[in-house]
C-alpha positions in Angstrom: 31.3 134.2 140.4 28.2 133.9 142.4 26.8 137.1 143.9 26.8 136.8 147.7 23.6 138.8 147.9 21.7 136.0 146.3 23.6 132.9 147.6 22.1 131.0 150.6 23.8 132.0 153.8 25.6 129.5 156.0 24.9 130.4 159.6 24.9 128.9 163.1 21.1 128.7 162.7 21.5 126.0 160.0 20.8 122.8 162.0 20.8 120.6 158.9 24.4 121.6 158.2 25.4 121.1 161.8 23.9 117.6 161.9 24.9 116.3 158.5 28.3 117.9 157.9 27.9 117.7 154.1 30.8 116.6 151.9 33.2 119.2 150.7 34.4 118.2 147.2 36.4 121.3 146.6 38.6 120.6 149.6 39.1 117.0 148.4 40.1 118.2 144.9 42.4 120.9 146.3 44.4 118.2 148.0 45.8 117.2 144.7 47.4 120.6 144.1 49.2 120.4 147.4 50.5 116.9 146.7 51.5 117.9 143.2 53.5 120.9 144.6 55.4 118.4 146.8 56.0 116.2 143.8 57.3 119.0 141.7 59.9 120.0 144.3 60.9 116.4 144.8 61.2 115.7 141.1 63.5 118.7 140.8 65.9 117.9 143.6 65.5 114.1 144.2 65.8 113.0 140.5 69.6 113.1 140.0 69.6 113.9 136.3 73.1 115.0 135.2 74.3 117.2 133.8 70.9 119.0 134.0 71.2 119.5 137.8 74.5 121.2 137.3 73.3 123.6 134.7 72.4 127.3 134.9 69.0 126.4 133.6 68.4 124.1 136.6 69.5 126.9 139.0 67.0 129.3 137.4 64.2 126.8 137.6 65.0 125.9 141.2 65.0 129.6 142.0 61.3 129.7 141.1 60.6 126.3 142.6 62.5 126.3 145.9 61.9 124.4 149.1 59.0 126.5 150.2 57.0 125.2 147.2 56.7 121.8 148.7 56.5 123.3 152.2 53.4 125.2 151.1 51.7 121.9 150.2 52.5 120.5 153.6 51.1 123.6 155.3 47.9 123.1 153.3 47.7 119.5 154.4 48.2 120.4 158.1 45.5 123.1 158.0 43.2 120.9 156.0 43.7 118.0 158.4 42.5 120.1 161.3 39.5 121.4 159.3 38.4 117.9 158.1 38.9 116.2 161.5 36.7 118.7 163.2 34.2 118.7 160.4 33.8 114.9 160.5 34.0 114.5 164.3 30.3 115.1 165.3 29.2 115.5 168.9 28.9 112.2 170.5 31.5 110.5 168.3 33.6 107.7 169.9 37.1 108.7 170.8 38.5 105.2 170.7 36.9 104.7 167.3 38.4 108.0 166.2 41.9 106.9 167.2 41.4 103.5 165.5 40.3 105.1 162.2 43.2 107.4 162.2 45.7 104.6 162.7 43.9 102.5 160.0 44.0 105.4 157.6 47.7 106.2 158.0 49.7 103.1 158.9 48.9 100.6 156.1 49.7 102.9 153.2 52.8 104.2 155.1 54.1 100.7 155.8 53.6 99.7 152.1 55.4 102.8 150.8 58.2 102.3 153.4 58.6 98.7 152.2 58.8 99.8 148.6 61.5 102.3 149.5 63.5 99.7 151.5 63.5 97.4 148.4 64.2 100.2 145.9 67.1 101.7 147.9 68.6 98.5 149.4 68.4 100.0 152.9 70.8 98.3 155.4 68.2 96.8 157.8 70.8 95.9 160.4 70.8 99.6 161.5 67.6 99.7 163.5 68.0 103.4 164.2 67.4 104.2 160.5 64.2 102.5 159.9 62.4 101.6 163.2 61.7 105.2 164.3 60.4 105.9 160.7 58.1 102.9 160.7 56.7 103.9 164.1 56.3 107.5 162.9 58.3 109.0 165.8 61.4 109.8 163.7 61.0 113.6 163.5 61.1 113.9 167.3 64.9 113.5 167.0 67.2 116.0 165.3 69.2 113.6 163.2 69.0 113.3 159.4 69.1 109.5 159.6 65.8 109.6 161.4 64.3 112.9 160.2 64.8 111.8 156.6 65.1 108.1 157.2 63.5 105.8 154.7 60.7 107.4 152.7 61.3 111.2 153.0 57.7 112.4 152.6 56.6 110.3 155.6 58.1 112.9 158.0 54.8 114.8 157.9 52.9 111.7 159.2 54.8 112.0 162.5 53.2 115.4 163.0 49.8 114.1 161.8 49.9 111.4 164.5 50.5 114.1 167.2 47.6 116.1 165.7 45.2 113.1 166.0 46.4 112.2 169.5 45.9 115.7 170.8 42.5 116.5 169.1 40.2 114.7 171.5 42.2 116.1 174.4 41.8 119.7 173.4 38.4 119.4 171.8 36.5 120.3 174.9 38.5 123.6 175.2 38.0 124.3 171.5 34.2 123.9 171.9 34.1 126.3 174.8 35.3 129.2 172.7 32.3 131.5 172.0 31.4 131.7 168.4 32.0 135.5 168.4 35.6 135.0 169.6 36.7 132.3 167.0 38.4 134.8 164.7 40.3 136.4 167.6 41.5 133.0 168.7 42.6 132.1 165.1 44.5 135.4 164.8 46.1 134.7 168.2 47.3 131.3 167.1 48.7 132.8 163.9 50.6 135.4 166.0 51.8 132.6 168.3 53.3 130.8 165.3 55.1 133.9 164.2 56.5 134.4 167.7 57.6 130.8 168.0 59.5 130.9 164.7 61.0 134.3 165.7 62.3 132.7 169.0 63.8 129.8 167.0 65.5 132.3 164.7 66.9 134.5 167.5 67.9 131.9 170.1 68.6 128.5 168.4 71.6 127.7 166.3 70.9 127.4 162.5 71.0 129.3 159.2 70.2 133.0 159.6 70.4 134.1 155.9 67.5 134.5 153.5 68.9 132.2 150.7 67.0 129.1 149.7 69.4 126.5 151.1 67.5 123.3 150.2 69.2 122.0 147.0 70.2 118.6 145.5 73.4 117.0 146.9 75.7 116.7 143.9 78.4 114.2 143.2 81.3 114.6 140.8 81.0 114.1 137.1 78.2 114.5 134.4 76.9 110.9 134.6 73.7 110.5 136.6 74.3 108.4 139.8 72.2 105.4 140.5 71.2 106.8 143.9 70.2 110.2 145.0 72.2 110.9 148.2 69.2 110.6 150.5 68.4 107.2 149.2 71.9 105.9 148.9 72.8 102.9 151.1 75.9 104.8 152.1 73.7 107.6 153.5 72.0 105.1 155.9 75.4 103.6 156.8 76.7 106.8 158.3 76.9 106.8 162.1 75.4 110.2 162.6 74.1 113.0 160.4 73.2 116.1 162.5 70.8 118.7 161.2 70.5 122.4 162.0 68.5 122.7 165.2 66.5 125.8 164.2 65.6 124.3 160.8 64.5 121.0 162.5 62.5 122.9 165.1 60.8 125.1 162.5 59.9 122.5 160.0 60.1 118.9 161.3 59.4 119.0 165.0 55.8 117.9 165.5 54.9 120.2 168.4 56.0 123.2 166.3 53.4 122.2 163.6 50.6 121.5 166.0 49.2 125.1 166.0 48.7 124.8 162.2 46.3 121.8 162.8 44.3 123.7 165.4 44.1 126.8 163.1 42.3 124.4 160.7 40.1 123.2 163.5 39.1 126.8 164.3 38.5 127.5 160.6 36.1 124.6 160.5 34.2 126.0 163.4 34.0 129.4 161.8 32.6 127.9 158.6 30.2 125.6 160.4 28.9 128.3 162.6 28.5 131.0 160.0 31.5 133.2 161.0 33.2 132.7 157.6 30.9 133.6 154.8 33.4 134.6 152.1 33.1 132.6 148.9 35.3 134.7 146.6 38.7 133.1 146.0 40.3 136.3 144.7 41.5 137.8 147.9 42.6 134.6 149.7 44.6 133.5 146.6 46.2 137.0 146.2 47.2 137.0 149.9 48.7 133.5 149.4 50.6 134.6 146.4 52.0 137.7 148.2 53.0 135.6 151.3 54.7 133.1 149.0 56.6 135.9 147.3 57.7 137.2 150.7 59.4 133.8 151.5 62.2 134.9 149.2 63.2 137.7 151.5 62.9 136.2 155.0 65.1 133.7 156.9 64.6 130.0 156.5 62.7 129.7 159.8 59.8 131.8 158.3 59.8 130.3 154.8 58.3 127.0 155.5 54.9 127.8 157.2 54.8 130.9 159.3 54.1 133.4 156.4 51.9 131.0 154.5 49.6 129.8 157.3 47.1 132.7 157.5 46.4 132.9 153.7 46.4 129.1 153.4 43.7 129.0 156.1 41.6 131.6 154.3 41.9 129.5 151.1 40.7 126.3 152.9 37.8 128.1 154.7 36.7 129.8 151.5 36.7 126.6 149.5 34.5 125.0 152.2 32.1 127.9 152.2 31.8 127.7 148.4 30.9 124.0 148.7 28.2 124.8 151.3 26.7 127.4 149.1 26.7 125.1 146.1 29.3 127.0 144.1 31.1 124.5 141.9 34.5 125.1 140.4 37.5 123.2 139.0 38.4 121.6 142.4 35.0 120.1 142.8 35.0 118.4 139.4 34.9 114.6 139.2 38.5 114.4 137.9 39.9 116.6 140.7 37.9 114.8 143.4 39.3 111.5 142.1 42.8 112.9 142.2 42.2 114.3 145.6 41.1 110.9 146.9 44.3 109.2 145.7 46.6 112.1 146.7 47.6 110.7 150.1 48.8 107.4 148.6 50.4 109.4 145.7 52.2 111.6 148.2 53.6 108.5 150.0 54.6 106.5 147.0 56.2 109.2 144.8 59.6 109.1 146.4 60.1 105.3 146.3 59.0 105.6 142.6 61.7 108.2 142.0 64.3 106.0 143.8 63.4 103.0 141.6 63.4 104.9 138.3 66.7 106.6 139.3 68.4 103.3 140.1 67.2 101.3 137.1 66.6 103.9 134.4 68.4 107.2 135.0 71.6 106.1 136.7 74.6 105.7 134.5 73.3 108.0 131.7 73.5 111.8 130.9 70.4 113.9 130.3 69.5 117.6 129.8 66.3 119.4 130.6 64.2 117.3 128.2 65.5 114.1 129.8 64.6 115.4 133.3 61.2 116.4 132.1 60.5 113.0 130.6 61.6 111.1 133.6 59.7 113.4 135.9 56.5 112.8 133.8 57.1 109.1 134.0 57.4 109.3 137.8 54.2 111.4 137.9 52.2 108.8 135.9 53.6 105.8 137.8 53.1 107.4 141.2 49.5 108.4 140.3 48.7 104.8 139.1 50.3 103.2 142.2 48.6 105.8 144.4 45.2 104.8 142.9 46.1 101.2 143.4 46.9 101.8 147.1 43.7 103.8 147.6 41.3 101.4 145.9 43.0 98.1 146.9 44.3 98.9 150.4 42.8 102.1 151.9 39.2 101.8 150.9 38.8 98.0 151.6 40.5 98.4 155.1 38.4 101.4 156.0 35.2 99.8 154.8 35.8 96.5 156.7 37.6 97.5 159.9 36.9 101.2 160.6 33.5 100.6 162.3 31.4 102.4 159.8 30.7 102.2 156.1 33.0 104.1 153.8 31.6 105.9 150.8 33.6 106.6 147.7 33.7 110.3 146.9 35.2 110.0 143.5 
């Protein structure tokens, strides 16, 4: 570990950093771990491998890899999104170009992944309520499972991202007016607001009040693996209405509820950029993150998904960025991790359609134990990574290079 007494300091008096906004490879590499956490949870509950999912071994594994494992990855993405958006939006940047770049970055890959899911799951397209809100990324504004989880399940987070991007230029003048010395206080205030918001949802909105981890696979009778996991079954999309618990939807899926996480990331970027966050030691942020993750086992569902993890996750993001600025290289800044981080967004989007496809044509109709699940999960990981790389290099990069209005550089 580099001694802070000899490392170059990042301060507000560093005009070269303020102007150039150098690349942050550790943050790029760390994106893979967040995407991989989401993949692990999805592979566990969205691959209907029977009789494994009905075994005691599955229940023990799922106890240590519950819903909040994937939710932690999403929280990281939301904080990181705010951090990177502020970092890359230099004074004088064009707001219309910013909006265009965000649309160009999100929608093409999203539409391709959605089309892949529609084909893999044989979605009944005559029910417009199922797929139109999803394609437009407005589906999580409504508390119904056919829209919240409609089509490609991971795309729910993109509806929140679109709100983040829409609101950023609107609130940016206010963000810039915060005195540098008050940035930490504002960040702590936002974290307390998130806790208060989730407490209000818990106290005053209908929904689960217990501390058990309620997110589990939907099982069907028998020990033969079905050809469709419930959330990708055509019968699921044919149902007239599938209500969800209001407090769960408000806490996890509702875009305005997640907006503070984005702006916590924005404030963190300002702290790093202006020298108010100088810590480069990962030990304490990771320890706090581990403790907050452990605490999710003993709090109600409303607090499991982001509220407890947000503060430590922000510290991790800020510390990784500070390490990059001081030239401290670690695992996350290696070429392999940066490459994985670059393809992580496309990987995140394509993983569920891959699982649906492999379930339908490979797993369904057979019986497997733990080894079978592990093998199919590994295959899904390899295929999803390969397709994610294909989307990144053949769709994302070419589109951004040609139509975004500025030259795109490969970072891995």
